C-alpha positions as CSV (number, residue, x, y, z in Angstrom):
1,M,-36.3,78.8,-50.5
2,I,-38.1,76.7,-47.6
3,P,-39.7,73.7,-48.9
4,T,-43.6,73.7,-48.8
5,G,-45.2,72.6,-45.8
6,L,-41.7,72.1,-43.9
7,A,-42.1,75.1,-41.3
8,D,-45.6,73.8,-40.4
9,R,-44.4,70.2,-40.4
10,I,-41.7,71.6,-37.8
11,V,-44.4,73.8,-35.7
12,A,-46.5,70.7,-35.3
13,L,-44.1,68.7,-33.9
14,P,-45.0,67.6,-29.9
15,G,-43.2,69.1,-27.4
16,S,-41.5,72.0,-25.3
17,R,-37.7,71.8,-27.3
18,V,-37.9,70.5,-30.6
19,V,-34.6,69.5,-32.4
20,V,-34.6,69.6,-36.5
21,A,-31.6,68.4,-38.2
22,I,-30.8,69.8,-41.7
23,V,-28.0,67.4,-43.1
24,G,-26.4,67.4,-46.8
25,P,-23.1,67.4,-48.4
26,P,-20.8,70.4,-48.5
27,A,-22.5,73.3,-50.9
28,S,-25.9,71.6,-50.7
29,G,-27.8,74.7,-49.1
30,K,-28.0,73.4,-45.4
31,S,-26.9,76.6,-44.3
32,T,-29.3,78.7,-46.4
33,L,-32.1,76.4,-45.2
34,A,-31.3,76.3,-41.8
35,A,-31.0,80.1,-41.6
36,A,-34.2,80.7,-43.5
37,L,-36.3,78.3,-40.7
38,V,-34.8,79.8,-38.0
39,D,-35.9,83.3,-39.2
40,A,-39.3,81.9,-40.1
41,L,-40.0,79.9,-36.9
42,P,-40.5,82.3,-34.0
43,G,-37.7,82.4,-31.1
44,A,-36.1,79.5,-33.2
45,A,-32.3,78.9,-32.4
46,L,-29.1,77.8,-34.7
47,V,-26.6,75.3,-34.2
48,P,-23.9,74.8,-36.9
49,M,-22.4,71.6,-36.5
50,D,-19.1,73.3,-37.7
51,G,-18.6,74.7,-34.7
52,F,-17.3,71.2,-33.5
53,H,-14.4,71.1,-35.9
54,L,-11.4,70.1,-34.5
55,D,-8.4,72.9,-34.3
56,D,-5.7,72.8,-37.0
57,A,-3.5,72.3,-34.5
58,V,-4.7,68.9,-33.4
59,L,-5.7,68.1,-37.1
60,G,-2.2,68.9,-38.2
61,P,-0.4,66.6,-36.1
62,R,-2.6,63.7,-36.8
63,G,-2.4,64.2,-40.5
64,L,-5.9,65.1,-41.0
65,L,-5.8,68.9,-42.3
66,P,-6.3,67.7,-46.0
67,V,-9.4,66.0,-45.2
68,K,-10.5,68.9,-42.8
69,G,-14.5,68.0,-43.1
70,A,-14.5,64.6,-42.6
71,P,-16.3,63.1,-40.0
72,E,-12.9,62.0,-38.0
73,T,-12.0,65.9,-37.9
74,Y,-15.0,66.6,-35.3
75,D,-15.4,66.6,-31.8
76,V,-18.2,64.0,-31.8
77,G,-18.6,63.8,-28.0
78,G,-19.0,67.5,-27.5
79,L,-21.7,67.6,-30.2
80,S,-23.8,64.9,-28.7
81,R,-23.1,66.4,-25.3
82,L,-24.9,69.7,-26.6
83,L,-27.5,68.4,-28.4
84,D,-28.4,66.0,-25.0
85,A,-28.7,69.4,-23.5
86,L,-30.5,71.2,-26.0
87,R,-33.2,67.9,-26.0
88,A,-33.3,68.2,-22.5
89,G,-34.6,72.1,-22.7
90,R,-31.6,73.6,-21.3
91,D,-30.5,76.5,-22.0
92,A,-27.0,76.3,-23.7
93,Y,-24.0,77.7,-25.4
94,A,-22.8,76.6,-28.4
95,P,-19.2,76.9,-30.7
96,V,-19.5,78.8,-33.9
97,F,-16.7,78.4,-37.0
98,D,-15.2,81.3,-37.9
99,R,-14.2,80.8,-41.8
100,S,-12.3,84.0,-41.6
101,L,-10.0,82.8,-39.4
102,E,-10.4,78.9,-40.3
103,L,-11.0,77.9,-36.4
104,S,-14.0,77.5,-33.7
105,R,-15.0,80.2,-31.4
106,A,-16.4,78.9,-28.2
107,A,-19.7,79.6,-26.6
108,A,-20.1,81.7,-29.4
109,R,-24.0,81.1,-29.9
110,H,-26.5,81.2,-27.1
111,V,-29.6,79.0,-27.4
112,P,-31.8,80.4,-24.7
113,F,-34.4,78.1,-22.3
114,G,-36.9,79.7,-24.6
115,A,-36.2,78.4,-27.7
116,R,-38.8,75.7,-28.8
117,V,-37.2,74.9,-32.3
118,V,-33.2,74.4,-32.3
119,V,-32.1,73.9,-36.3
120,V,-28.9,71.6,-36.2
121,E,-27.3,71.9,-39.7
122,G,-24.2,69.8,-40.6
123,N,-22.8,66.7,-42.9
124,W,-22.7,64.1,-40.6
125,L,-25.9,64.2,-38.3
126,L,-27.2,61.2,-39.5
127,L,-24.0,59.1,-40.3
128,D,-24.3,55.4,-39.3
129,A,-21.0,55.3,-37.6
130,P,-19.7,54.9,-33.8
131,G,-20.1,58.2,-32.2
132,W,-22.3,59.8,-34.3
133,R,-25.2,57.3,-33.8
134,D,-25.2,59.4,-30.3
135,V,-26.0,62.3,-32.0
136,G,-29.5,61.6,-32.5
137,P,-32.6,61.0,-32.4
138,F,-34.2,63.9,-33.9
139,D,-37.5,65.1,-33.9
140,L,-37.1,65.8,-37.4
141,S,-34.5,65.5,-40.1
142,V,-34.2,67.0,-43.5
143,R,-31.6,65.5,-46.1
144,L,-31.2,68.0,-48.9
145,D,-29.9,66.1,-52.0
146,V,-28.4,68.0,-54.7
147,P,-26.3,66.2,-57.7
148,D,-22.8,66.1,-57.8
149,D,-22.6,68.5,-60.9
150,V,-24.4,71.3,-58.8
151,L,-22.4,70.7,-56.1
152,R,-19.3,70.6,-58.3
153,A,-20.5,74.3,-59.6
154,R,-21.0,75.4,-56.0
155,L,-17.8,74.1,-54.5
156,E,-16.0,76.2,-57.2
157,D,-17.6,79.6,-56.4
158,R,-16.8,78.5,-52.6
159,W,-13.1,78.1,-53.7
160,A,-12.7,80.5,-56.2
161,A,-9.9,82.5,-54.5
162,L,-7.5,79.3,-54.3
163,D,-5.1,78.6,-57.1
164,P,-6.1,75.8,-59.5
165,A,-4.2,73.1,-57.9
166,A,-5.6,73.8,-54.3
167,R,-9.0,74.3,-55.3
168,A,-8.8,70.5,-57.2
169,A,-7.3,69.4,-53.9
170,K,-10.5,70.8,-52.1
171,I,-13.1,69.5,-54.4
172,D,-12.0,66.5,-55.4
173,G,-9.7,65.2,-52.8
174,N,-12.1,66.3,-49.9
175,D,-15.5,68.0,-50.9
176,L,-16.9,65.6,-53.2
177,P,-15.8,62.3,-51.5
178,N,-17.2,63.9,-48.2
179,A,-20.6,64.3,-50.2
180,R,-20.7,60.8,-51.5
181,R,-19.5,59.1,-48.1
182,M,-22.8,61.0,-46.7
183,R,-24.9,59.8,-49.2
184,V,-24.0,56.2,-48.5
185,E,-23.3,55.7,-44.9
186,S,-25.8,58.3,-43.4
187,R,-29.1,56.9,-42.1
188,A,-32.4,57.6,-43.8
189,A,-34.0,61.3,-43.0
190,D,-37.6,61.8,-42.3
191,V,-37.5,64.2,-45.2
192,V,-35.7,64.2,-48.5
193,V,-35.6,68.0,-50.6
194,E,-34.2,67.3,-53.9
195,G,-32.1,70.0,-55.4
């Protein structure tokens, strides 16, 4: 699950606090890799970018509900401020997105002062766009590169409970366009993992 040598490379990074970005399109395996790294690295902490989703009550009036998950549907300023605090070695709390409720729970995850490695995962962490450029720098960035046919199969499984029209709207109207945008508009990662 963890690419050979990646955990050792992270451990070897200098500094009392190391922030690692795991980036990839929807259904690329970011969350799985990030969780595996946190489990493998003693005292590591996880911060999923999805905790910074704007609430549906904000997205609805802006007409952004159909594209929830696109860069403009996140609180990039809040994410940037949290990452600044984490890079400074501070004790911090992060929001966590609850898929069952379709909303973020504030301060649901604690990143203690003693966590040397913080793994941050999300689609847009390397996006080369205003606001998103302020999210970095990262001590190490890892990009998952997964073919569209594999992403489609995983997304079909993810949205299997939806009726066919809603599933197609999620996949072809949002998730796969976001995958293409992430590939084209992101800055280069330090490590690329083919999958």
